[in-house]
N, C-alpha and C positions, 0 to 999 in steps of 0.2 A: 304574865308571861309575854303577852303581846307587846306591852310597853317596854319590856326588857329587850325584845327583839328589835323594836323600832330604835331604841337608844343605841343598841349595838350596831345597827345598820348605819345610823347617823355618824357614830364614831368611826366606823370603817371608811365611810365616804370622806369624812374630814381628814383621816390619816392619808388616804390616797391623794386628795387634793393638796395637802401639805407637802407630800413627797414630790408631786409634780412641780409645785411652786419652788421647792428647794432646788430641784434639778434645773429648772428654767433660770433661776437666779445664778446658779453656779455656771451655767452655760454662758449667760450674759457677761458675768465677771471674767470668764476665760476669754471671751471675745474681746472685751475691753482691754484686757492685759495683753493679748496678742497685738492689738492695734498700737499700743504704747511701745511694744518691742519693735514693731516694724518702723515706727516713727524714729525711735532711737537709732536703730540700725541704719536708717537712711542718712543720719547725721554723721555717723562714724566714717573714717576715711577708707575703710575696706582694705587696709594694708595686710590684714590677716597675720600680723607680726607676732602676736602673743605677748607683747611687752606689758600688757595690762595684767598678765597672769592667767588669762583665759585663752583657750585654743583658737580663738578667732573673734571677729567683730560681732557675729550674731550671738555667741555665748556671752560676750561682755554686755551686749544690749539687754539680754535677759536678766543678767545680774544687776545692771543699773536699774531696770524696771522694778527689781525686787529690793532696791535700796542700796546697792553698791555705790562706792565713791564715783564722782563724775570726772576726777582728774587723773585717771589711770591710763590715758591714751596719749603717749608722747607724740605719735605722728599727727594727731589731730590738733595739738597745740591749743592756744587760747580761743581760737574761733570755735572749735568743737565744744569746749567747755562752756563758752558763752551760749551757744545754741542749746546745749543740754539744760543749762540753768533756766533759760527762757521756756523751754518745753515742759520741764518738770516742776518748775517753781521752787527749786531749792538751790542752795549755794554749794560750790565746790569746797573741798577742805583745804586746798592749797592752790597757789598760782602755778600755771604751766607755761613753760617757754615755748615759743613758736619754733617748729622744726625746720631743718634744712631739707629742701626737696632734693633727695639724692637717689641715685640708681647704682646698681652693682656693675662692676667691670671685671672681666676675667683677664688676667695677664697671660697672654697666649703662650709665651715661651716657658711658663712654669706649669701650665695645665697638663695633667697626666691622663685626662679622659676617664676618671674614675666614676663619673656620673652620680656621685653622692649629692652634689649640689642640686641636681635635677630632682631627686627625690625630696629634697628639703624645701624646695620652692613651693609656696602654697598657691601660686597663681599661674604655674606653668610658664614662667618668664624666661627659663633657660632652655636653649635648644642644643641638642647634641646626642651622642650615643657613646656607649662604652668604648674606650681606647681611641676616641676621636676628640678633636678640639671642641670645646663647648663655647657658646656665645649667649649673651643676654639680650633679650628683646626689650629695648628701652620702653616702648609703649605699654608693655605689660608690667614691668618691674615697679614695685611699690616701695622699694628701699627698706624692706622689713628686716634685713640683716640676718635672716635665718640661714642663708647659704654660707655665711662667713664661718661659723664654727663647724659646719659640715665638711669644709674643704680640708683635706689632710696635709696639703702643701702650702696653705695660706696664699693662694694665687688669686683670691677675689678681694677687691677693694671697693669702697663706696666713693663715688664722685658726685659732685653737684650736677643735677640734671641740666642738660643744655636748655637755655632759655628759649621760649617759643618766639616766633616772629612778633606776636602781640606784645610780649614783654620787652623785646628789643626796641620796639617803636613806641613804647608808652610815653605819653606826654607828661610833662611836669605839671603838678597841680598849681593853679594860680592862687595867689594870696589876696583875699578880699580886703579892701581898705576899710569897709564898714560892714557890720553884721546885717543880715536880712531882717527887715522890720515887719515882714509878713503882710505887706500892703496889697499884694496880689496884682500889681499893675502889669507884671510880666505875662500873666495868663491870657488876657485878651489879645496881647501883642503877638502871640505865637500863631503863625499861619497854618500850622498842621494840628492845631487843637491839642497840644500837649499841656501839661501842668508844670511849667518850669520851676515853680516854687517847690512842688513836691520832689522834683528831681534834685533840686539844690539840697533839700533835707536829706535825701538818700546819699548824695555826695558827702555831705558833712558827717553823716553817721557811718560812713564806710560800707554802705550796703550796695547791692547791685539792683538794676532796674532795666529790664529788657525793653521797655517802652522808649528808652533814650535813643534807640537806633532809628526811630522815626524822625529824630531831630535833623533838620537840613542845615544847621549851623549858619542861619541867615543873620544872626546877631540882633534880631528884632527885640528879643527879651532882654538882652544886655543893654540896649539903648533905652529900654523902658524902665530899667531898675534905678530907683533914686539913690540907692546905696553904692552904685558903681561897681557891682559885683560882676566879674567876668563869667557869666553863666555859661556861655558857649565853651569857654575854656574848661570849666568844670565838667561839662557834659562830655567833652572829649576824653577826659580822664575816666569818667564814669563808664563810657563805652569800653575802654581798655580793661577796666576792673571787671565789668560784667563778662567780657570775653574770657578773661583768665579764670574766673570762678566757674564759668561754664565748662572750660577745659578740665578743671579739677574734678567737677562733678561727673563728667564723662569718663575720666580715668577711674574714678571710684566705682562707677557702675560697671565698667569693663572688668575691673579687678574682682568685683563680686561675682560676675558671671563666670569668669575663668576659675575662681575658687570653687564655685558650685559644680562646674563641669568636672574639675579635678576630683572632688570628693565623690561625685557619682561614679567616675571611672574607677577610682580605687575601691569603692564598694562593690562594683561589678566584678573587678578582678578578684577580690576576696571571696565572693560567692562562687565564682568559677573555680578557684583553687579548692574550695571546700567540696564542690561537686566532684572534682577530679580525685581528691583525697578519698572520698567515700567510695568512688568507683574502684580505686586501687584496693581499698580494704575489702570491698565486696568480692572483687576478683580473687584476692588471696584467700578469703574464707571459702568461696565456692570451689576453688581448685581442689581436685581430688588428691588424696595422699598417694604417694608412690612408694 
């Protein structure tokens, strides 16, 4: 009898410990999955356009984490696909063309002030009120095209976004006569302790590197290079590229915040409408019959 009780107690304790271990493992797996979703969402352009077949960038990020295709984001283009491939270690099913950076424009003479485009915009980039002329806030517009089918008079068009001052003043990339041989002579030549060789690699790979802004363009590294590479010329282009990518990242972050604020506002509006509806029903029920 005592032995049976002991064995039963051991079995009960083992079952409890196993249950706790399973819950801890499930919690850890959920935490890891959430981290992957956050990383994927950070790569996406935050246009909230739904062209991927999902209602926004976050739902698509969750789907990609669960195994969805990597090439369903037209606004992201090849850069987003490449970043997702590197993050997840798997290949896209198809090539994706790079998108045109466009914004919506409302043709003023045709706008009837119906406000349907305002409701359709996922990032609150359209300003206006019913029966008044509407306008597009360029800084917020992601070019998602969701406002186009919403307009009953077809007065909205997409135009190429005005190039920034950075893009207008971008320098042409120099052409190296010889390839870098990795000798490292440029590194000790730099008076501000940069690594010109690493910056050259970033330039060649089409990447960005914020440390390039410490470059004073003294040409010491260029003079030290036995291959005759115009390193300072490359670093000028690298500065422009880094600035442009920073602008793109800032626009994506702003679009995410505007989308989240809009969704929160719509959720509050729905809750308030439901409260008012219940109050009306309660008032009608409580009203005495005459």
